[in-house]
ZADO-505484 format. One record per residue (C-alpha): residue in three letters; z, y, x. Coordinates in pm, 1 decimal. Each point is the difference from the previous one (the first is absolute). Layout:
residuo->ALA | up->Z | north->Y | east->X
...
This chain:
residuo->UNK | up->11949.8 | north->8008.3 | east->10039.7
residuo->UNK | up->3.4 | north->-340.6 | east->-168.7
residuo->UNK | up->303.0 | north->-224.0 | east->11.8
residuo->UNK | up->-208.4 | north->-305.9 | east->-91.8
residuo->UNK | up->76.8 | north->-291.7 | east->226.1
residuo->UNK | up->-230.6 | north->-278.2 | east->113.7
residuo->UNK | up->110.7 | north->-333.8 | east->-141.6
residuo->UNK | up->-10.1 | north->-296.8 | east->233.5
residuo->UNK | up->104.0 | north->-346.7 | east->-114.0
residuo->UNK | up->227.7 | north->-215.7 | east->213.0
residuo->UNK | up->-125.5 | north->-357.1 | east->-25.0
residuo->UNK | up->342.1 | north->-155.4 | east->-46.7
residuo->UNK | up->238.7 | north->-79.5 | east->-284.1
residuo->UNK | up->293.1 | north->16.5 | east->241.9
residuo->UNK | up->212.4 | north->297.0 | east->-109.8
residuo->UNK | up->178.6 | north->8.5 | east->337.0
residuo->UNK | up->-331.0 | north->54.0 | east->176.7
residuo->UNK | up->-110.1 | north->264.8 | east->-249.4
residuo->UNK | up->321.9 | north->196.5 | east->48.0
residuo->UNK | up->-15.2 | north->-35.3 | east->378.1
residuo->UNK | up->-362.3 | north->110.3 | east->26.2
residuo->UNK | up->56.4 | north->294.4 | east->-231.5
residuo->UNK | up->279.2 | north->112.4 | east->234.0
residuo->UNK | up->-227.3 | north->-42.8 | east->301.5
residuo->UNK | up->-330.3 | north->140.0 | east->-126.1
residuo->UNK | up->59.8 | north->260.9 | east->-267.2
residuo->UNK | up->198.8 | north->252.6 | east->211.6
residuo->UNK | up->-272.8 | north->10.1 | east->267.5
residuo->UNK | up->-282.9 | north->-7.1 | east->-256.5
residuo->UNK | up->119.6 | north->232.7 | east->-278.9
residuo->UNK | up->-332.2 | north->-31.2 | east->-183.8
residuo->UNK | up->51.8 | north->-374.7 | east->-42.7
residuo->UNK | up->146.1 | north->-180.5 | east->-300.8
residuo->UNK | up->65.0 | north->-366.2 | east->73.8
residuo->UNK | up->-5.2 | north->-216.1 | east->-311.7
residuo->UNK | up->88.6 | north->-363.9 | east->-58.9
residuo->UNK | up->-242.0 | north->-279.2 | east->-79.8
residuo->UNK | up->32.6 | north->-243.0 | east->-288.7
residuo->UNK | up->-338.5 | north->-169.5 | east->14.7
residuo->UNK | up->-89.1 | north->-353.6 | east->104.3
residuo->UNK | up->117.9 | north->-105.9 | east->343.4
residuo->UNK | up->-274.5 | north->-134.8 | east->226.3
residuo->UNK | up->29.4 | north->-324.3 | east->190.3
residuo->UNK | up->95.5 | north->92.7 | east->354.9
residuo->UNK | up->-237.2 | north->-219.8 | east->196.6
residuo->UNK | up->4.3 | north->206.9 | east->318.8
residuo->UNK | up->114.5 | north->-141.3 | east->331.6
residuo->UNK | up->158.1 | north->324.6 | east->119.0
residuo->UNK | up->210.7 | north->284.8 | east->-136.7
residuo->UNK | up->-304.0 | north->228.4 | east->18.5
residuo->UNK | up->-225.7 | north->-235.0 | east->-197.2
residuo->UNK | up->258.9 | north->-45.0 | east->-274.4
residuo->UNK | up->73.4 | north->373.3 | east->-24.0
residuo->UNK | up->-371.2 | north->71.2 | east->-47.0
residuo->UNK | up->-31.3 | north->-275.8 | east->-262.1
residuo->UNK | up->283.4 | north->159.0 | east->-201.0
residuo->UNK | up->-132.8 | north->355.1 | east->35.3
residuo->UNK | up->-352.3 | north->-102.8 | east->-103.2
residuo->UNK | up->133.3 | north->-179.9 | east->-308.4
residuo->UNK | up->210.7 | north->296.2 | east->-112.2
residuo->UNK | up->-283.0 | north->246.1 | east->57.2
residuo->UNK | up->-240.4 | north->-220.8 | east->-195.5
residuo->UNK | up->242.9 | north->-49.0 | east->-289.7
residuo->UNK | up->103.0 | north->364.5 | east->-33.9
residuo->UNK | up->-292.1 | north->201.3 | east->135.3
residuo->UNK | up->253.2 | north->194.9 | east->207.3
residuo->UNK | up->30.2 | north->29.5 | east->375.3
residuo->UNK | up->239.9 | north->-274.8 | east->105.9
residuo->UNK | up->236.9 | north->-70.0 | east->283.3
residuo->UNK | up->171.0 | north->-327.0 | east->80.8
residuo->UNK | up->221.1 | north->-146.5 | east->260.5
residuo->UNK | up->44.5 | north->-353.9 | east->111.8
residuo->UNK | up->305.6 | north->-49.5 | east->209.0
residuo->UNK | up->239.7 | north->-255.9 | east->132.7
residuo->UNK | up->208.7 | north->-109.4 | east->292.8
residuo->UNK | up->-133.4 | north->-160.0 | east->313.9
residuo->UNK | up->243.7 | north->-200.9 | east->214.0
residuo->UNK | up->-91.5 | north->-58.1 | east->363.4
residuo->UNK | up->149.9 | north->-347.4 | east->38.0
residuo->UNK | up->-177.7 | north->-112.6 | east->-318.2
residuo->UNK | up->-337.1 | north->102.5 | east->137.5
residuo->UNK | up->-20.2 | north->305.0 | east->-225.0
residuo->UNK | up->106.2 | north->-174.1 | east->-320.5
residuo->UNK | up->93.1 | north->50.8 | east->-280.8
residuo->UNK | up->-267.6 | north->272.8 | east->33.2
residuo->UNK | up->-225.8 | north->20.6 | east->-303.7
residuo->UNK | up->211.9 | north->-269.6 | east->-165.8
residuo->UNK | up->321.4 | north->206.9 | east->18.1
residuo->UNK | up->32.2 | north->59.1 | east->-375.5
residuo->UNK | up->-26.6 | north->-371.2 | east->-81.2
residuo->UNK | up->146.9 | north->-151.8 | east->316.2
residuo->UNK | up->247.5 | north->-218.0 | east->-190.5
residuo->UNK | up->-237.8 | north->-89.1 | east->-283.9
residuo->UNK | up->-207.5 | north->166.7 | east->-272.0
residuo->UNK | up->284.1 | north->44.1 | east->-247.5
residuo->UNK | up->267.4 | north->114.1 | east->246.5
residuo->UNK | up->130.6 | north->348.3 | east->70.3
residuo->UNK | up->100.5 | north->222.5 | east->288.6
residuo->UNK | up->339.5 | north->-163.6 | east->58.2
residuo->UNK | up->-153.1 | north->-349.1 | east->10.5
residuo->UNK | up->-258.1 | north->121.5 | east->251.7
residuo->UNK | up->239.2 | north->155.4 | east->249.1
residuo->UNK | up->248.4 | north->-286.1 | east->-37.1
residuo->UNK | up->-272.5 | north->-245.0 | east->97.2
residuo->UNK | up->-97.8 | north->219.3 | east->294.1
residuo->UNK | up->360.2 | north->14.6 | east->124.2
residuo->UNK | up->25.9 | north->-378.8 | east->-29.1
residuo->UNK | up->-320.0 | north->-44.1 | east->199.5
residuo->UNK | up->135.3 | north->227.5 | east->274.1
residuo->UNK | up->352.5 | north->-142.3 | east->-3.3
residuo->UNK | up->-21.4 | north->-145.6 | east->353.7
residuo->UNK | up->-212.5 | north->280.5 | east->146.8
residuo->UNK | up->196.8 | north->211.3 | east->253.0
residuo->UNK | up->37.8 | north->373.1 | east->-50.3
residuo->UNK | up->-243.9 | north->92.1 | east->277.7
residuo->UNK | up->-280.1 | north->-196.1 | east->-172.6
residuo->UNK | up->41.1 | north->139.7 | east->-352.6
residuo->UNK | up->-257.4 | north->276.6 | east->36.2
residuo->UNK | up->-198.1 | north->93.6 | east->-309.9
residuo->UNK | up->-194.1 | north->280.6 | east->-157.6
residuo->UNK | up->-82.5 | north->122.5 | east->-345.8
residuo->UNK | up->-374.8 | north->55.4 | east->-41.0
residuo->UNK | up->-170.4 | north->206.6 | east->-270.6
residuo->UNK | up->-370.6 | north->38.7 | east->-61.9
residuo->UNK | up->-83.2 | north->308.6 | east->-207.9
residuo->UNK | up->-339.1 | north->1.8 | east->-171.2
residuo->UNK | up->-187.0 | north->268.3 | east->-194.6
residuo->UNK | up->-299.7 | north->-49.2 | east->-227.2
residuo->UNK | up->-194.9 | north->284.2 | east->-158.6
residuo->UNK | up->-230.2 | north->-180.2 | east->-246.1
residuo->UNK | up->-357.5 | north->-12.8 | east->120.2
residuo->UNK | up->62.4 | north->233.0 | east->294.4
residuo->UNK | up->259.6 | north->-102.2 | east->254.7
residuo->UNK | up->227.1 | north->-275.6 | east->124.2
residuo->UNK | up->248.3 | north->38.2 | east->284.0
residuo->UNK | up->310.2 | north->-173.6 | east->132.1
residuo->UNK | up->265.0 | north->41.6 | east->270.3
residuo->UNK | up->295.7 | north->-199.7 | east->134.8
residuo->UNK | up->361.7 | north->100.4 | east->59.2
residuo->UNK | up->265.5 | north->-201.9 | east->183.9
residuo->UNK | up->381.0 | north->22.2 | east->17.8
residuo->UNK | up->156.9 | north->-206.2 | east->278.3
residuo->UNK | up->347.1 | north->-151.5 | east->7.2
residuo->UNK | up->191.8 | north->-327.0 | east->-13.7
residuo->UNK | up->113.8 | north->-250.6 | east->-260.4
residuo->UNK | up->375.1 | north->7.4 | east->-56.8
residuo->UNK | up->218.4 | north->-309.5 | east->-42.4
residuo->UNK | up->106.4 | north->100.2 | east->-348.9
residuo->UNK | up->-89.2 | north->245.0 | east->-272.9
residuo->UNK | up->146.2 | north->350.6 | east->13.5
residuo->UNK | up->-31.2 | north->285.0 | east->-246.0
residuo->UNK | up->-81.0 | north->46.0 | east->-366.1
residuo->UNK | up->-301.4 | north->231.4 | east->22.1
residuo->UNK | up->-369.2 | north->-56.4 | east->49.1
residuo->UNK | up->-178.3 | north->-317.2 | east->-105.5
residuo->UNK | up->-181.1 | north->-298.1 | east->143.6
residuo->UNK | up->123.9 | north->-93.0 | east->348.0
residuo->UNK | up->181.0 | north->333.1 | east->54.9
residuo->UNK | up->351.7 | north->-156.5 | east->1.8
residuo->UNK | up->-81.1 | north->-225.4 | east->296.9
residuo->UNK | up->-210.7 | north->242.6 | east->208.3
residuo->UNK | up->156.6 | north->228.5 | east->259.8
residuo->UNK | up->-245.1 | north->264.7 | east->127.0
residuo->UNK | up->-33.1 | north->74.5 | east->371.2
residuo->UNK | up->252.3 | north->260.6 | east->110.4
residuo->UNK | up->220.4 | north->-49.9 | east->-306.9
residuo->UNK | up->326.6 | north->-183.0 | east->-59.0
residuo->UNK | up->-62.3 | north->-16.7 | east->-375.0
residuo->UNK | up->-224.3 | north->-222.1 | east->-204.6
residuo->UNK | up->-286.0 | north->159.1 | east->-190.8
residuo->UNK | up->203.2 | north->-66.2 | east->-317.4
residuo->UNK | up->290.5 | north->205.3 | east->138.2
residuo->UNK | up->-218.3 | north->306.8 | east->54.1
residuo->UNK | up->-25.8 | north->278.1 | east->-256.4
residuo->UNK | up->-341.7 | north->13.0 | east->-169.4
residuo->UNK | up->-95.1 | north->320.1 | east->182.3
residuo->UNK | up->102.7 | north->-152.7 | east->333.1
residuo->UNK | up->-212.9 | north->-307.5 | east->-58.9
residuo->UNK | up->-289.5 | north->208.8 | east->-129.1
residuo->UNK | up->-5.1 | north->200.5 | east->323.5
residuo->UNK | up->-63.9 | north->-297.2 | east->228.4
residuo->UNK | up->-121.5 | north->-299.4 | east->-203.6
residuo->UNK | up->-324.7 | north->-193.2 | east->31.7
residuo->UNK | up->-121.4 | north->150.7 | east->-327.0
residuo->UNK | up->79.5 | north->351.0 | east->122.9
residuo->UNK | up->-205.5 | north->-62.3 | east->313.1
residuo->UNK | up->-290.6 | north->-154.3 | east->-188.9
residuo->UNK | up->-18.1 | north->259.7 | east->-276.3
residuo->UNK | up->52.2 | north->291.4 | east->239.4
residuo->UNK | up->-310.9 | north->-128.2 | east->177.8
residuo->UNK | up->-184.1 | north->-33.2 | east->-332.7
residuo->UNK | up->101.9 | north->345.4 | east->-130.0
residuo->UNK | up->-279.7 | north->192.9 | east->181.7
residuo->UNK | up->-256.1 | north->-235.1 | east->-155.9
residuo->UNK | up->143.1 | north->68.1 | east->-347.5
residuo->UNK | up->10.5 | north->374.1 | east->65.6
residuo->UNK | up->-364.1 | north->11.7 | east->111.9
residuo->UNK | up->-144.8 | north->-242.7 | east->-258.0
residuo->UNK | up->181.9 | north->150.3 | east->-297.6
residuo->UNK | up->-1.6 | north->365.5 | east->104.2
residuo->UNK | up->379.2 | north->18.6 | east->-2.7
residuo->UNK | up->198.9 | north->290.2 | east->139.7
C-alpha cells in the first residue's frame, strides 16, 4: 500500500492560513499534503468572496500545475451594510496591517450600542483541478464586535470578534477550539467531499 500523498497547493502566502488549513483538512483527508504557494499573486478583481477565492485558486493551479485550493475571507458588520467584507484585509489602507484594520473598525463602531454590533466572519473556499473542475462553498461564523481587543492568539479581526455563545474573543480561543467552529472550518468541511471525490482521497 502506497504512502504517497496527493499534493494540493494553497493559493496564499499567509503562513497563518496555511497552518490553520493544514490543521483542518489533513486529519480528515490523510491522503492530502497541503503545500504553500510562492508564485505571482493575481489581482483580486472579484466583487464577492467566492469570485476572489476562485481567482486565487485558478492562478495557483495555472502557475504550479497542481490542484489548488484558496479561501477569501473577511468580516461583515451588520451596521456597516456588510463591510469591510472583501476589503477586510486592507480596510485601513493598502500598506496597513491587522491592528490598524481592527482599530479603525472599533473607531467606526464607537457610538454603536452593544445590541447593534452584530457581525460575522465569512469564508469562501474554492477548489480548482486544472482543466477538469472548479467548485466553491461558503462558511459563516456569527458573533459580535467587542469594544476593545482581547487575546493574543489568532490573526486578522480575531481580537475584536466574540462568537455567538462564547464569552471569549476568537483571539482568546485555543487554536483547536477556533478550528472546530470557525468560518474556515465550516467552508472547508463542506469542500472536503469535493476534494475526496475529485482527487481519489481516502
